[in-house]
C-alpha positions in Angstrom: -128.6 -123.0 87.2 -127.4 -126.5 86.4 -124.8 -128.9 87.6 -125.1 -131.3 84.7 -122.1 -129.8 82.8 -119.6 -130.4 85.6 -121.0 -133.9 86.3 -120.8 -134.8 82.6 -117.2 -133.5 82.1 -115.9 -135.4 85.1 -117.8 -138.6 84.3 -116.8 -138.8 80.6 -113.2 -137.3 80.6 -111.9 -139.2 83.7 -112.2 -142.7 85.1 -115.6 -142.5 86.7 -117.4 -144.3 83.8 -117.1 -146.9 81.2 -119.1 -147.3 78.0 -122.4 -148.9 78.9 -124.1 -151.8 77.2 -126.5 -149.6 75.4 -123.8 -147.2 74.1 -122.1 -147.3 70.7 -118.3 -147.3 70.3 -118.4 -145.9 66.8 -118.5 -142.2 67.4 -115.4 -140.7 69.1 -116.2 -138.2 71.8 -115.2 -136.8 75.2 -115.0 -140.3 76.7 -112.5 -141.3 74.1 -110.4 -138.1 75.1 -111.6 -136.5 71.8 -112.0 -132.9 72.8 -112.1 -129.8 70.6 -113.8 -126.4 70.4 -116.9 -128.0 68.8 -117.6 -130.2 71.9 -121.2 -129.9 72.9 -120.7 -130.3 76.7 -118.0 -127.7 76.9 -120.1 -125.3 74.8 -123.1 -125.9 77.0 -121.2 -125.3 80.1 -119.9 -122.0 78.7 -123.3 -120.9 77.4 -125.4 -121.9 80.4 -123.2 -120.0 82.9 -123.1 -116.9 80.7 -126.9 -117.1 80.4 -127.1 -117.1 84.2 -124.7 -114.2 84.4 -126.7 -112.3 81.8 -130.0 -112.9 83.7 -128.4 -111.6 86.9 -127.0 -108.5 85.1 -130.5 -107.8 83.7 -132.0 -108.1 87.2 -129.4 -105.7 88.6 -130.0 -103.2 85.8 -133.7 -103.3 86.3 -133.3 -103.1 90.1 -131.7 -99.7 89.7 -135.1 -98.4 88.6 -136.7 -99.3 91.9 -136.6 -97.3 95.1 -137.8 -99.2 98.1 -140.5 -97.3 100.0 -139.8 -98.5 103.5 -136.8 -99.8 105.5 -138.3 -103.3 105.5 -138.5 -103.2 101.7 -134.9 -102.0 101.6 -133.8 -105.0 103.5 -135.7 -107.3 101.2 -134.4 -105.4 98.2 -130.8 -105.7 99.3 -131.2 -109.4 100.1 -132.6 -110.1 96.6 -129.6 -108.3 95.1 -127.3 -110.2 97.3 -128.7 -113.5 96.2 -128.4 -112.6 92.6 -124.8 -111.4 93.0 -123.8 -114.7 94.7 -125.3 -116.6 91.8 -123.3 -114.5 89.4 -120.2 -115.1 91.4 -120.7 -118.8 91.4 -121.3 -118.8 87.7 -118.1 -116.9 87.1 -116.2 -119.3 89.4 -117.5 -122.3 87.5 -116.4 -120.7 84.2 -113.0 -120.0 85.7 -112.7 -123.5 87.0 -113.1 -125.1 83.6 -111.7 -122.5 81.2 -108.8 -120.9 83.0 -105.5 -122.9 82.7 -104.4 -122.0 86.3 -106.7 -120.8 89.1 -103.7 -120.2 91.3 -102.2 -117.7 89.0 -103.9 -114.3 89.1 -102.2 -113.2 85.9 -103.4 -116.3 83.9 -106.1 -115.8 81.3 -109.6 -116.1 82.7 -112.9 -115.6 80.9 -115.0 -112.8 79.6 -116.0 -110.2 82.2 -119.3 -108.4 81.9 -121.4 -106.7 84.5 -124.0 -105.1 82.3 -126.5 -106.2 79.7 -124.5 -106.5 76.4 -125.7 -105.4 73.0 -126.0 -108.1 70.3 -122.8 -107.2 68.4 -120.6 -106.6 71.5 -117.3 -108.4 71.4 -115.4 -108.7 74.6 -111.9 -110.3 75.2 -111.0 -112.6 78.0 -109.4 -110.9 81.1 -106.9 -112.0 83.7 -108.1 -114.2 86.6 -107.5 -111.3 89.0 -110.3 -109.3 87.4 -112.8 -112.1 87.6 -111.7 -112.8 91.2 -112.2 -109.1 92.1 -115.8 -109.3 90.9 -116.4 -112.5 92.8 -114.9 -111.0 95.9 -117.1 -107.9 95.5 -120.3 -109.9 95.0 -119.6 -112.1 98.0 -118.7 -109.1 100.2 -122.0 -107.4 99.3 -123.8 -110.6 100.2 -122.0 -110.9 103.6 -123.5 -107.6 104.5 -127.0 -107.7 102.9 -128.2 -111.3 102.7 -131.2 -112.2 104.8 -130.3 -115.8 105.7 -132.4 -118.7 104.6 -132.7 -122.2 106.1 -134.1 -123.7 102.9 -131.1 -125.5 101.2 -132.5 -124.8 97.7 -131.9 -121.1 98.3 -128.8 -118.9 98.6 -127.9 -118.8 102.3 -124.9 -118.2 104.6 -124.2 -121.9 104.4 -124.0 -121.7 100.6 -121.7 -118.7 100.8 -119.4 -120.3 103.4 -119.2 -123.6 101.4 -118.6 -121.6 98.2 -115.8 -119.7 99.8 -114.2 -122.9 101.1 -114.1 -124.4 97.6 -113.2 -121.1 95.9 -110.2 -120.4 98.1 -109.1 -124.1 98.0 -109.0 -124.0 94.2 -107.0 -120.8 94.3 -104.5 -122.2 96.7 -105.5 -119.9 99.6 -105.6 -122.7 102.1 -105.9 -120.6 105.3 -109.1 -119.0 104.0 -110.4 -122.4 102.7 -109.8 -123.9 106.1 -111.6 -120.9 107.8 -114.8 -121.2 105.8 -114.9 -125.0 105.7 -114.7 -125.0 109.5 -117.5 -122.4 109.6 -119.8 -124.7 107.6 -119.1 -127.7 109.8 -119.5 -125.7 113.0 -122.4 -123.4 112.1 -124.5 -125.3 109.5 -126.2 -127.6 111.9 -125.5 -130.5 109.6 -123.7 -133.8 110.4 -122.2 -136.4 108.2 -124.8 -139.0 107.3 -124.1 -142.5 108.8 -125.2 -145.9 107.8 -128.0 -146.2 110.4 -131.3 -148.1 109.9 -130.0 -150.6 107.4 -132.1 -153.5 106.0 -132.4 -156.5 108.3 -131.3 -159.1 105.8 -127.7 -160.3 105.5 -125.4 -157.3 104.6 -124.1 -157.5 101.1 -126.8 -160.1 100.0 -128.9 -159.4 96.9 -132.0 -159.0 99.0 -130.2 -156.5 101.3 -128.8 -154.6 98.3 -132.3 -154.4 96.7 -133.9 -153.2 99.9 -131.1 -150.6 100.5 -131.6 -149.1 97.1 -135.4 -149.2 96.9 -137.5 -146.1 97.0 -138.8 -147.2 100.4 -135.3 -147.6 101.8 -134.8 -146.7 105.4 -131.1 -145.9 105.0 -130.2 -142.3 105.6 -127.7 -142.3 102.8 -130.1 -143.7 100.3 -132.8 -141.2 101.4 -130.3 -138.3 100.8 -129.7 -139.4 97.3 -133.4 -140.1 96.4 -134.4 -136.7 97.8 -136.5 -138.0 100.7 -134.3 -136.4 103.3 -131.8 -133.5 103.3 -129.1 -135.5 105.0 -125.8 -133.5 104.8 -126.7 -131.4 101.8 -125.6 -127.8 102.1 -127.1 -126.7 98.8 -128.9 -128.4 96.0 -130.6 -127.3 92.8 -134.2 -128.3 93.2 -135.7 -130.6 90.6 -139.3 -131.1 91.6 -141.5 -133.9 90.4 -143.7 -131.6 88.3 -142.4 -129.6 85.3 -140.1 -130.3 82.4 -136.8 -130.3 84.4 -133.7 -131.9 83.2 -133.2 -135.4 84.6 -129.5 -135.6 85.7 -129.5 -139.4 85.7 -129.9 -139.4 81.9 -126.2 -138.7 81.7 -125.7 -142.3 82.6 -128.9 -144.2 81.9 -131.6 -144.0 79.2 -134.8 -144.9 81.0 -134.0 -145.8 84.7 -131.1 -146.8 86.8 -131.4 -150.5 86.4 -129.9 -153.0 84.0 -133.2 -152.9 82.0 -132.9 -149.1 81.7 -130.4 -149.2 78.9 -127.2 -148.0 80.6 -125.2 -145.5 78.4 -122.3 -145.3 80.8 -121.7 -147.6 83.7 -119.3 -147.3 86.6 -115.6 -147.3 85.7 -114.2 -150.7 86.6 -111.3 -149.5 88.7 -113.6 -147.3 90.7 -115.8 -150.3 91.4 -112.8 -152.4 92.3 -111.9 -149.8 95.0 -115.4 -149.9 96.4 -115.7 -153.7 96.2 -112.3 -154.3 97.9 -113.2 -152.1 100.9 -115.1 -154.3 103.5 -118.2 -152.6 104.8 -118.2 -149.5 102.5 -121.9 -148.8 101.9 -121.1 -146.7 98.9 -120.3 -150.0 97.0 -124.1 -150.7 97.2 -125.5 -147.2 97.1 -123.7 -146.2 93.9 -124.3 -149.5 92.0 -127.8 -150.8 91.2 -128.6 -154.3 92.5 -129.6 -155.5 89.0 -126.0 -154.9 87.8 -124.1 -157.8 86.1 -120.7 -158.4 87.7 -118.3 -160.6 85.8 -115.4 -161.9 87.8 -113.6 -162.6 84.5 -114.3 -159.1 83.1 -110.6 -158.6 82.2 -110.4 -161.5 79.9 -114.0 -161.8 78.6 -114.2 -160.4 75.1 -117.8 -159.5 75.6 -117.1 -157.5 78.8 -119.3 -154.7 77.7 -122.4 -156.9 78.1 -121.2 -159.4 80.7 -119.9 -156.8 83.2 -122.5 -153.9 83.5 -122.1 -151.8 86.7 -125.2 -149.7 86.6 -124.8 -146.3 88.2 -127.5 -145.7 90.8 -126.5 -142.4 92.4 -129.4 -140.7 90.6 -132.2 -143.3 91.0 -135.0 -140.7 90.8 -137.4 -139.3 93.3 -138.3 -141.5 96.3 -141.9 -141.3 95.2 -141.0 -143.5 92.3 -142.6 -141.3 89.8 -139.6 -139.6 88.3 -136.8 -142.1 87.4 -133.4 -140.4 87.0 -134.7 -137.0 88.2 -133.0 -135.9 91.4 -132.0 -132.6 93.0 -128.5 -131.7 91.8 -126.2 -131.8 94.9 -123.8 -128.9 94.6 -122.3 -128.8 98.1 -122.3 -131.6 100.7 -120.8 -131.6 104.2 -118.3 -134.3 103.4 -116.6 -132.0 100.9 -115.8 -129.6 103.7 -114.0 -132.4 105.7 -112.0 -133.2 102.5 -111.1 -129.6 102.1 -109.9 -129.5 105.7 -107.8 -132.6 105.1 -106.1 -131.0 102.2 -105.4 -127.8 104.2 -103.9 -129.9 107.0 -101.5 -131.5 104.5 -100.4 -128.0 103.5 -99.7 -127.4 107.2 -97.7 -130.6 107.3 -100.2 -131.9 109.9 -100.6 -135.4 108.5 -102.3 -136.8 111.6 -105.1 -134.2 111.4 -105.5 -134.8 107.7 -105.9 -138.5 108.4 -108.4 -137.8 111.1 -110.7 -136.0 108.7 -110.5 -138.8 106.2 -111.3 -141.3 108.9 -114.4 -139.4 110.0 -115.9 -139.8 106.5 -114.9 -143.4 106.1 -116.3 -144.3 109.6 -119.7 -142.8 108.6 -119.8 -144.7 105.3 -118.9 -148.2 106.8 -121.6 -150.5 108.1 -119.0 -152.7 109.8 -117.9 -150.0 112.2 -115.0 -147.6 112.5 -112.1 -148.0 110.2 -108.3 -147.9 110.8 -106.8 -144.4 111.0 -104.7 -143.8 107.8 -101.0 -143.2 108.3 -99.2 -140.7 106.1 -95.4 -140.3 106.0 -95.2 -137.8 103.2 -97.3 -135.1 101.6 -97.5 -137.1 98.4 -99.0 -140.1 100.2 -101.5 -137.9 102.0 -102.6 -136.2 98.8 -102.9 -139.5 97.1 -105.3 -140.8 99.9 -107.3 -137.5 99.9 -107.6 -137.8 96.1 -108.7 -141.4 96.5 -111.4 -140.5 99.1 -112.6 -137.6 96.9 -112.8 -140.1 94.0 -115.1 -142.4 96.0 -117.1 -139.9 98.1 -117.8 -137.4 95.4 -118.2 -139.8 92.5 -120.6 -138.6 89.8 -121.1 -135.2 91.4 -118.7 -133.3 89.1 -115.4 -133.2 91.0 -113.0 -135.8 89.6 -111.8 -133.8 86.5 -110.9 -130.7 88.6 -109.5 -132.8 91.4 -107.0 -134.5 89.1 -106.0 -131.1 87.6 -105.5 -129.7 91.1 -103.9 -132.6 92.9 -102.7 -135.1 90.3 -99.1 -133.8 90.2 -98.9 -133.6 94.0 -100.2 -137.1 94.4 -98.4 -138.6 91.4 -101.8 -139.7 90.0 -103.8 -139.2 86.9 -106.8 -140.8 85.1 -107.0 -144.4 86.2 -109.1 -146.3 83.8 -109.3 -150.0 83.2 -109.0 -151.0 79.5 -112.5 -152.4 79.6 -114.0 -149.0 80.2 -113.7 -148.3 76.5 -112.6 -149.8 73.2 -109.2 -151.4 73.3 -107.5 -148.8 71.0 -108.3 -145.9 73.4 -105.6 -144.8 75.9 -106.5 -145.4 79.5 -105.0 -142.2 80.9 -103.7 -138.7 80.2 -100.8 -136.9 81.8 -102.1 -134.4 84.4 -100.2 -131.8 82.4 -102.3 -132.5 79.2 -104.0 -129.5 77.7 -107.3 -131.2 77.9 -107.4 -130.6 81.6 -108.6 -127.2 80.6 -111.7 -127.0 78.4 -111.7 -125.3 75.0 -113.4 -122.0 74.4 -116.4 -123.0 72.2 -116.0 -122.6 68.5 -119.1 -120.4 68.2 -117.6 -118.0 70.6 -114.3 -117.9 68.8 -115.9 -117.5 65.3 -118.2 -114.7 66.5 -115.7 -112.9 68.7 -112.3 -112.0 67.1 -111.1 -110.6 70.4 -111.2 -114.0 72.1 -108.1 -116.1 72.8 -108.4 -119.9 72.6 -106.8 -122.1 75.2 -103.5 -123.8 74.5 -103.6 -127.0 72.5 -106.9 -126.3 70.7 -107.3 -125.1 67.1 
C-alpha cells in the first residue's frame, strides 16, 4: 500500500506547492494543470490500487483451499481474511475518490469491479458507484464481525475501520454515519490531539528556536510525530522502516534532504505560507517549513523569486535517527481529521457553534501562545470556508487538498488559491471547482487495452 499518489496529486494540482529552486519550468505537467490520460501519477494511482486489490483477491482465492483445524485457528483465519478485505475496501475507496465524478451519486460511473483473480485477456467495464459501495460495505461488515483487534497502528485495527468509515461516509454525503464513526475514534482510540508541549528554550520564532524545533533531537511532540519518534495522534500509518528499499515520500518535494541544500523540487505554496506566517503562535509555520529556507519579503516583485524565496517543505524530514532523510511513515489517518469531519457534520446540522468548537480545539493544540479565539460563523458558506481553511493548513502535504476542494469548494465559494510566484507567469493560478480535472483520467494504457472502458468527461 502507498499514500504517495494522493499526496502527489494534492501537492501538484492544487495550491500546496510552488516550483522549487531545483525544478525546471520547461516541461508542462500536473503542476501546470496539464493533465491527460498519459499522466504518470494518475496511472500509478490506478495501477497501484488495482495491484493491491489483485493481491487481496489472490489471497482470498487461496484461502478457500485451507480448512482451519481448530477453533483458535478459525479465529486467526477469519481475522486474516478480515484484514485483507478491509485493505481491498480501502483500495476501492481510493480509486472511487479519484476516478469517479461524484461520490454522492450512487448511479454515477465508478471503477472496474473484480473480486476474483482475472485472466490476462479479461476486459471489464466500469460499474456504478453503488456496486463498488456494496462491496466496500460487505468487506467492512465482515471485518466488524471477524477482525481480531490490534493496538499496533501499522496494522488493520478497529481504529482504522472506524476512521475509514468516518471518511468514507463523509465523502459520500452520509453525514450522520460520518459523525457516528468519527466520534467513535475520538472516544475509543485512546488518542489525544498533540499539543505544543516541551518546546525549545530559546526565543520562540527565532532561528535557533526553529532549528532546535525541527532537529532530529527535537523535544516537541508534534515534531516527534512527524519524524516517527512517537506515535502522537496517528490512527494508522504505512510503515517505512529504516532498512530496506522503501519509497521515500519526501522525495516528492526534495531531492536529497529537506533543507535548502537538498535541492528542493517543490516548495511550499506562497499563499499557504502566508496563512501560516500571519497566524501568531501557529507552530505549524515552523514544523512544515525548514529553518534553512530563504524568505524574501519582496517575493511578489522580485523577478528571481524562484531562487530568492525558497520555502523548503519539512513535513517529511526523515527518520528521527537521522539515517534516512526524506523517509517517513506515511500518515493515512490522524485524529485531527476526525475533529474536522465532526465540524463539517455540525455545519450540515446548522450547528455553527459546535462546528467552531471543533476547529478551535485543533487550533488551540497547534498554538504555542495559548488558546485562540473561538471562530464565529453566521452562514454555512462561512463555516465551510473556515473548515476548508483549517483542512488546508492542518492536513497540508498529506493528500487531502485536491479532494477537499472538489467536495467543499462550491459550498465555501473557494477553489485553488495559488500565488503567481508558485509557477511561471503564463500559468493560471486557479481552476473552477467544476473543472473536469477535479476527477482524474482513466489511464491511457487501460483505455487502449480495454475497449469496454469509459473515459471520464473532458479527456480524450
